[in-house]
N, C-alpha and C positions, 0 to 999 in steps of 0.2 A: 563370728557375726551372727546376731540374732535379729528377729523382726523387732524386738523392743530396742536393739540398738539402732536400727533404720528409723524408727519411730521418734527415738530421742534426737537423733541427727537432725531430723527435719523439723521437730519441734524448737530446737536451739537455734538453727538457721532463722526460722520464722520469727522467733522472739527477738533476734539481734537487730541492732541500728545499723552497725558497720563492721563488716567481716573482713579479717586478715588470713589469707591463705599463704602459707610459708613452707617451705622444705629445708632440708639440712645443708649445711655447707658441703660441697662436694656432690651436688645432686647427681643422681643418676638419670638416664634418658626416661626410665620408669617413674621417677619422681617427678620430673618435669611434666610428662604427660598426665599424671595425676592433678598437678596443679593446673594445668591448662584445663582439664576436664572441669574441676571445681570452678575456675574462673568463668568459664562459659556458661555453667550452669547457674551461678548466682547473677550473672548479667541477663540471662534469660529470665531469671525470677524477679528482675528489677530490685536486687538486693545491692545496696551500696557496698563495695569491696575493693580490696588492692591485693595483688599477689606479688610475692617477693620469692626470687630463686637467687639466694646469697652468692654474689661474685658471679652471676652468669654472663655470658658473653652474647650479645645480640645477634652477632655473625653465626654462632653455633646454633641458637635458637631463634631464628628470625619470627617464627609464629608467636612466640612468647613476647617478642618484643612489639609486634604488631597488635597483641591483646593488652599491652599497657603493663607488662610483667616488669618489675624494677629489680635491680641487683641490690637493694637495701632499702630498710624501712626509713621513711621520712615523715616529717611533720606530724609527729607522734603526739605532741602536746604544745598548747600555747602557753606563753608566759603573759599573764594578764596584769594590766595596771588599772585600778579602778580609783576614780576621783569623785569625792562627794561634792556634788553640785547644789546641796540643800542650801548652802548659806549665799552663795552667789553664782550667777549664771555665767556661762563661758562665752567669751566674746570672740576669741579666736585660737586656732592651734596651729603649730608649725611641727613637722617631723622632719628631722635632718639627720643625715649620716655623716659624721666629720670625724676624721682621725680613728677610724675604727670603733667608734661610739655612736650609739642611736640616742639622739636626743628629741624629747618631747617638749615642746614649749607650749605652755598653756597661759593664755592671758584672761583673767576674770574681768567682768563688766565692771565691777566696784570691788574695793578691798582686795585681800591677797588669799591664796591657797597656803596652807601650812602643812606640814609633814603629817599631821595627825589625819588631814584630808585625804591622803593617800594610802591605797592599800595594793599590795602587790601579793601575786599567787600564781598557780597553774589551773588550766582548765581541765576537764576530764580527759582521759586517754581518748584518742581519736576512734579506737577500735573496741568493740564489746565482746568479741567472739573471736577466736583464732582457731584455724583449722590447719593442723601440720599434716603432711603428706609425705610418708616415707621417714619420719622423724621420730621413732618411738620414744627417745630420751629428749625433752625440750632444749636441754643444754646443747644437742648436736646441731643448732641451727647458727651457732657460733657467735659471731659479733654482734648480731642483733640481739640475742640473748643477754650478753655482756653489758651491752648499753641499756637495755630496757629491763632489767631483771625484775624490777618491782612491778612493772606491766604484765609480765608473763605470770607473776606470782599470785596477781591478784584478778586475773582475767579468765573467763571460762575457755577451755582448750578441749577441742575434739582432736585426737590423735589417730590418723588412719595409717596402718603399718601391717606388715608380715610377720613381725615379731610375736611369739607366742606369750609372752609376758605383757601384761597391762603396763600403760605408760604412767609412770609416777607424776602425780600432780595434775592429771588430765581429768577434766570433768567427764568426758567419754573417751574410752580407749577402744578402737575398733580394729580388730584384726582378724584374719582368716588363714590359718596355717595351711589350708589346702590350696589356697590362691597362689598363683605363680607371680604375681606382681601387685604392686601398690594400685597401679592403674586398674587392674581387674576388680579389685575391691571397690575401689572408688565408682567405677561404672556401674557395678552392681547396686551399690548404695543409691546413687542418683536416678536409677531406673525404676525404683520401688515407687 
């Protein structure tokens, strides 16, 4: 861990719009402590963030639950339906959930909407920075990585860990071989 690493960590956090803090599947108490320290820091800095400890039990870590830490990643991206209203104005809309299908009913004031007036797609990803605590290899976060591989491959990642090797794919890999824990490294980073 160098002063350059510390400066880069703080720059990446400052530039981010929304941060995801996550650790590996089978997190140790040390990993959990690092996630909680990062979450508290980001909240104190008024930086929008979410924290995930894969498959954690709120009974085991009540402090994590109290801080809003969740066991899985949610609401990562929105499905977007765009309707061109240039030809006619919208009179009314009805959204209904029936038989396991979501239906959006649109009534134009005049004329008809056609398929060419409709576009579908996805929003941007919810987070633009990921901080991993105790997960030197991003795949070690398990199911979250499997579900959102494209997200992790295209998002800036700060990896904080005790492994001597840099984290593959990380924008910034911070480790300290002399540290006894990930929480110790995290605490040192956040106190600068």
